[in-house]
C-alpha positions in Angstrom: 90.3 35.0 136.6 91.2 31.3 136.6 90.4 31.0 132.9 92.8 33.8 132.1 95.7 32.1 134.0 94.9 28.8 132.3 95.0 30.4 128.9 98.5 32.0 129.6 99.9 28.6 130.6 98.6 27.1 127.4 100.4 29.8 125.4 103.6 29.2 127.2 103.5 25.5 126.5 102.9 26.1 122.8 105.9 28.4 122.5 108.1 25.9 124.2 107.1 23.2 121.8 107.9 25.5 118.8 111.3 26.4 120.3 112.1 22.7 120.7 111.2 22.0 117.0 113.5 24.8 115.9 116.4 23.4 118.0 115.9 20.0 116.5 116.0 21.5 113.0 119.3 23.3 113.8 120.9 20.3 115.2 123.3 19.6 112.3 124.4 23.2 112.2 125.1 23.2 116.0 127.1 20.0 115.5 129.5 21.8 113.0 127.9 20.9 109.7 127.0 24.5 108.9 128.5 24.5 105.4 126.6 21.4 104.3 123.4 22.9 105.8 124.0 26.1 103.9 124.3 24.2 100.6 121.2 22.3 101.4 119.3 25.5 102.2 120.7 27.1 99.0 119.6 24.2 96.9 116.1 24.3 98.4 115.9 28.1 98.1 114.1 29.5 95.0 116.3 30.8 92.2 117.1 34.6 92.3 116.5 36.4 89.0 119.5 38.4 88.0 121.0 40.3 85.1 124.6 39.7 84.0 127.4 41.4 82.0 130.7 40.0 80.8 134.1 41.0 82.3 135.6 43.0 79.5 139.2 44.0 78.8 139.5 47.7 78.0 142.1 50.4 77.7 142.4 52.2 81.0 144.4 55.3 81.7 145.9 55.8 85.1 145.5 59.3 86.3 146.4 61.5 89.3 143.7 64.0 90.2 144.7 67.4 91.4 143.0 70.8 91.9 144.6 74.2 91.4 144.2 77.8 90.1 144.7 78.9 86.5 147.2 81.7 86.2 148.6 83.8 83.4 151.7 82.5 81.8 153.3 85.8 82.8 151.8 88.5 85.0 153.4 92.0 84.9 152.8 95.0 87.2 153.9 98.1 85.4 154.8 101.4 87.0 156.4 104.7 85.7 160.1 105.1 85.6 159.7 108.9 85.6 157.4 111.2 87.4 154.9 113.6 85.9 151.2 114.2 85.1 149.3 111.6 83.1 148.6 113.2 79.7 146.9 110.2 77.9 145.8 106.7 78.5 145.9 104.4 75.4 144.3 101.2 76.8 141.9 100.1 79.4 140.9 96.8 81.2 140.2 94.0 78.8 142.2 95.4 75.9 144.7 93.2 74.1 148.1 94.8 73.7 151.3 93.6 71.9 154.8 93.9 73.4 156.1 97.4 72.9 152.6 99.0 72.4 152.0 102.2 74.3 149.8 102.2 77.4 150.1 105.6 79.0 151.8 109.0 78.2 153.2 111.3 80.8 153.6 115.0 80.0 157.1 115.2 78.4 157.7 119.0 78.0 160.4 119.1 80.7 162.0 115.9 79.4 162.2 117.3 75.8 163.8 120.5 77.1 166.3 118.5 79.1 167.3 116.6 75.9 167.7 119.9 74.0 169.9 121.3 76.8 172.1 118.2 76.9 172.5 118.2 73.1 173.6 121.9 73.0 176.1 121.2 75.8 177.5 118.3 73.8 177.8 120.5 70.6 179.7 123.1 72.6 182.3 120.7 73.8 182.7 119.1 70.3 183.2 122.6 68.9 186.0 123.2 71.3 187.6 120.0 70.0 186.9 120.8 66.4 184.8 117.7 66.0 181.3 117.0 64.7 180.8 113.9 66.7 182.6 111.9 69.3 185.2 109.4 68.1 184.1 105.7 68.4 186.0 103.0 70.3 188.1 105.4 72.4 190.2 106.4 69.3 191.2 110.1 69.8 194.3 111.9 68.4 194.7 115.1 70.4 197.4 116.4 68.0 194.6 117.2 65.5 192.8 119.6 68.0 193.3 123.2 66.8 194.6 124.4 70.1 197.2 121.6 70.2 198.2 122.3 66.5 198.8 125.9 67.4 200.9 125.0 70.5 202.9 122.5 68.5 203.6 125.1 65.9 204.9 127.5 68.5 207.0 124.7 70.1 208.5 123.9 66.7 209.4 127.5 66.0 211.0 127.9 69.5 213.0 124.7 69.0 214.3 125.8 65.6 215.4 129.2 67.1 217.3 127.4 69.9 219.0 125.0 67.5 220.1 127.9 65.3 221.5 129.7 68.2 223.5 126.6 69.2 224.9 126.3 65.7 226.0 129.9 65.7 227.8 129.5 69.1 227.7 131.6 72.2 230.1 134.6 72.1 230.7 134.7 68.4 227.3 135.8 67.0 224.9 135.8 69.9 225.4 136.4 73.6 224.8 134.0 76.5 221.6 136.0 77.5 220.0 135.4 74.1 220.9 131.7 74.2 219.2 131.3 77.6 216.2 133.2 76.3 215.9 130.8 73.3 216.2 127.8 75.6 213.5 129.2 78.0 211.2 129.9 75.1 211.6 126.3 73.8 210.8 124.9 77.2 207.8 127.2 77.6 206.3 126.2 74.2 206.9 122.5 74.9 204.9 122.9 78.2 202.3 124.9 76.4 201.9 122.1 73.9 201.6 119.4 76.7 199.0 121.6 78.5 197.0 122.0 75.2 197.0 118.2 74.8 195.8 117.7 78.4 193.2 120.4 77.9 192.0 118.6 74.8 191.7 115.4 76.7 189.8 117.1 79.4 187.4 118.7 76.9 187.0 115.2 75.4 186.0 113.8 78.8 183.6 116.6 79.3 182.1 115.9 75.8 181.6 112.3 76.8 179.9 113.4 80.0 177.6 115.6 77.9 176.9 112.6 75.7 176.0 110.5 78.7 173.7 113.3 80.0 172.1 113.4 76.5 171.5 109.7 76.6 170.0 109.9 80.1 167.7 112.7 79.1 166.7 110.9 75.9 165.9 107.7 77.9 163.8 109.7 80.4 161.9 111.2 77.5 161.3 107.7 76.1 160.2 106.5 79.6 157.6 109.2 79.6 155.6 106.8 77.5 154.8 103.6 79.4 154.8 100.5 77.1 154.0 96.9 77.3 157.2 94.9 78.0 158.9 92.7 75.5 159.6 89.2 77.0 163.0 87.7 76.3 163.2 84.7 74.0 164.0 82.5 77.0 160.6 83.5 78.6 158.4 83.1 75.5 155.5 80.6 76.0 155.9 77.2 74.3 155.2 77.3 70.6 155.2 81.1 70.5 157.8 82.7 68.2 157.9 85.6 65.8 156.3 89.1 66.0 152.7 89.1 67.2 153.0 85.6 68.8 152.6 87.0 72.3 149.7 89.2 73.4 149.0 90.7 76.8 145.5 91.5 78.2 145.0 94.4 80.5 143.9 93.0 83.8 143.9 96.3 85.8 144.3 100.0 85.2 145.2 102.1 88.3 145.8 105.6 86.8 143.6 108.3 85.3 144.4 111.2 83.0 145.5 114.3 84.9 146.8 112.3 87.8 150.3 112.9 89.1 152.4 109.7 89.2 155.7 109.2 90.9 158.6 106.8 90.2 159.6 106.5 93.9 158.0 104.9 95.7 156.9 102.7 92.8 153.2 102.6 92.1 151.5 100.1 89.8 149.7 101.7 86.9 148.8 98.6 84.8 148.7 94.9 85.4 149.2 92.8 82.3 148.6 89.1 81.8 149.7 86.7 79.1 146.5 84.6 78.9 147.6 82.3 76.0 148.8 79.9 77.2 147.8 79.8 80.8 149.4 77.7 83.5 147.8 75.6 86.2 149.7 75.6 89.5 148.6 72.6 91.6 150.0 70.4 94.4 150.4 66.6 94.2 150.7 64.2 97.1 154.2 63.0 97.8 153.4 59.4 97.0 153.0 60.2 93.3 156.6 61.5 92.9 157.6 58.5 90.8 154.5 58.7 88.5 154.1 62.4 87.6 156.7 63.6 85.0 157.2 66.6 82.7 155.5 66.1 79.3 152.6 64.1 80.5 149.1 65.0 79.1 146.6 66.6 81.4 142.8 66.9 81.2 141.2 69.9 82.9 137.7 70.8 83.8 136.3 74.2 85.0 132.9 75.1 86.4 132.3 77.6 83.7 132.1 74.9 81.0 130.5 71.8 82.7 131.1 68.5 80.8 133.9 70.0 78.7 137.6 69.0 79.0 140.6 71.2 78.2 144.0 69.7 77.3 147.3 70.7 78.9 150.8 69.4 79.5 152.9 69.1 82.6 155.7 71.6 82.0 157.5 71.9 85.4 157.8 70.0 88.7 159.1 71.5 91.9 162.1 69.4 92.9 161.3 69.8 96.7 158.5 68.4 98.9 156.7 70.7 101.3 157.4 69.5 104.8 154.0 70.7 106.2 151.6 69.3 103.6 153.8 66.5 102.2 153.1 67.6 98.6 155.0 69.0 95.7 154.0 71.6 93.2 153.5 71.0 89.5 153.0 73.5 86.7 150.7 72.6 83.7 150.8 74.6 80.5 147.2 75.1 79.1 146.7 76.4 75.6 144.1 79.1 75.5 144.0 80.4 71.9 140.3 81.1 72.1 140.7 82.8 75.4 137.7 81.0 76.9 139.6 80.2 80.1 140.3 83.0 82.5 143.3 83.5 84.8 142.3 83.0 88.5 139.7 80.3 87.7 139.5 77.1 89.8 140.2 74.0 87.9 140.2 70.2 88.4 142.8 68.3 86.5 143.7 64.6 85.8 147.4 64.0 85.1 147.5 60.9 82.8 150.5 58.9 84.1 150.1 55.4 82.6 147.9 53.4 80.2 146.9 49.7 80.4 145.5 48.4 77.1 143.8 45.2 78.5 142.6 46.0 82.0 139.6 43.9 83.2 136.5 46.0 83.8 133.0 45.4 85.1 129.9 47.6 85.1 129.8 50.0 88.0 126.5 48.6 89.2 128.1 45.1 89.5 130.4 46.2 92.4 129.0 45.6 95.9 130.5 47.4 98.8 129.5 46.5 102.4 131.4 46.9 105.7 134.6 47.7 104.0 134.5 44.7 101.7 134.4 45.2 97.9 133.2 42.3 95.8 131.4 41.1 92.7 129.2 38.0 92.1 130.3 35.7 89.3 127.7 33.3 87.8 129.1 29.8 87.6 126.9 26.7 87.0 123.7 28.4 87.9 125.1 29.8 91.2 126.5 33.1 92.3 130.1 33.1 93.6 131.3 36.1 95.6 134.7 37.3 94.4 136.6 40.1 96.3 138.1 42.7 94.0 140.1 45.9 94.1 138.6 48.7 92.1 140.6 51.2 90.0 139.9 53.7 87.3 136.4 54.4 86.0 136.0 54.1 82.2 133.0 55.8 80.5 131.5 53.7 77.8 128.9 54.7 75.2 126.6 51.6 74.7 124.1 52.2 71.9 123.7 55.9 72.8 123.5 55.1 76.5 126.4 56.2 78.6 127.7 53.6 81.1 130.5 53.6 83.7 132.7 50.6 83.8 135.2 50.1 86.7 138.6 48.5 86.6 138.4 45.4 88.9 141.5 43.4 90.0 140.9 40.0 91.5 140.2 36.4 90.7 138.4 37.3 87.5 138.8 36.1 83.9 137.9 37.9 80.7 134.5 36.9 79.5 133.2 35.8 83.0 129.6 36.8 83.8 129.1 39.2 86.7 125.8 40.0 88.3 124.6 43.6 87.6 121.2 43.5 89.4 119.7 41.5 92.2 122.8 41.4 94.4 120.8 42.4 97.5 119.3 38.9 97.5 122.5 37.0 96.9 124.9 35.2 99.1 127.8 32.9 98.2 126.5 29.9 96.2 122.9 31.3 95.9 121.1 29.7 92.9 120.4 32.3 90.2 118.3 32.6 87.1 119.5 34.9 84.3 116.7 37.1 83.1 
């Protein structure tokens, strides 16, 4: 037992001596000479083997990254303007249709009969006026209507009789009773002529009503065939002009042959989409208001085609900022002539806002991040010096068939300076290095 206690005391004495030796060695550092001691230790430390690469100026494009959903340039939900039973369906989901092309026919027997009835009614009124067609521009001379011509002739005869009686004189050739009769006849024929003119104008109004009824019936007959709409020139996609430039694709069909469709309440029969071009609707953080502008190029990526980029252009910007999300909406026009992109797809986009032709870049592996500090090690005089930097855009570089990623680095760097690309885990400021 005594031997064991003695051995423990000897161990404690040896540990105390070692601690005293360490404290003596650290004396200069404890007296405030830590920097000099570090340099002394660094000079005595073995050289760390490293690899280096030069700081290289490159063209760097500044971009704002957004995400959004691809939508058709125009999406149209089509319903029927008239009711009836579906007689024929011309197109189904996935078909391409041109503006004005028929999609669906509704049984039109009733509508054709209504057109025929309205046409016969118009012909009847025109016959009463002695016309073959309605006069254009509101020009109508009722004096040429047969009934008015006959009434005017009777009025002229009665007036001539009355004037002849006046010339002969009352009491000499004719009596007072005959004179009064001639005057009454002249007044009656004048009233008859005026009534005939009013009647002619009334018949003309009825004829115009029949014409409107005929046009309404004709329009309903035309509406029995549901067609793809024709966009106005103001709503044509960019670069699309002329016949055949715009094509729709049928995204949904919601009717079947034999089904009864109604105009009220409206029911969607077809959903059409213009899928060339498409538009990407995305939201951008408020802080980029001054950078994102209409006309800027955009690069898009979708999951369906990994590694492939599609080009687009910023076409519209929402002038307001959403108060809840602090973002504003942008619309990007995306050409889709090959129709590889599909409306409704999720897309990631990079809006290219600016370009720097000589931004300093370093290999991505040269950047060291630790505890919120970002830095690179620059080799100077056989030693590594830590330089804090601010990283920016990543630039892909093809180096002899090997793809590398270079990072924009802003700080106390000079073009051509050598930065460490491997071995950083063994480095501190002023560590001696040896380039492999």
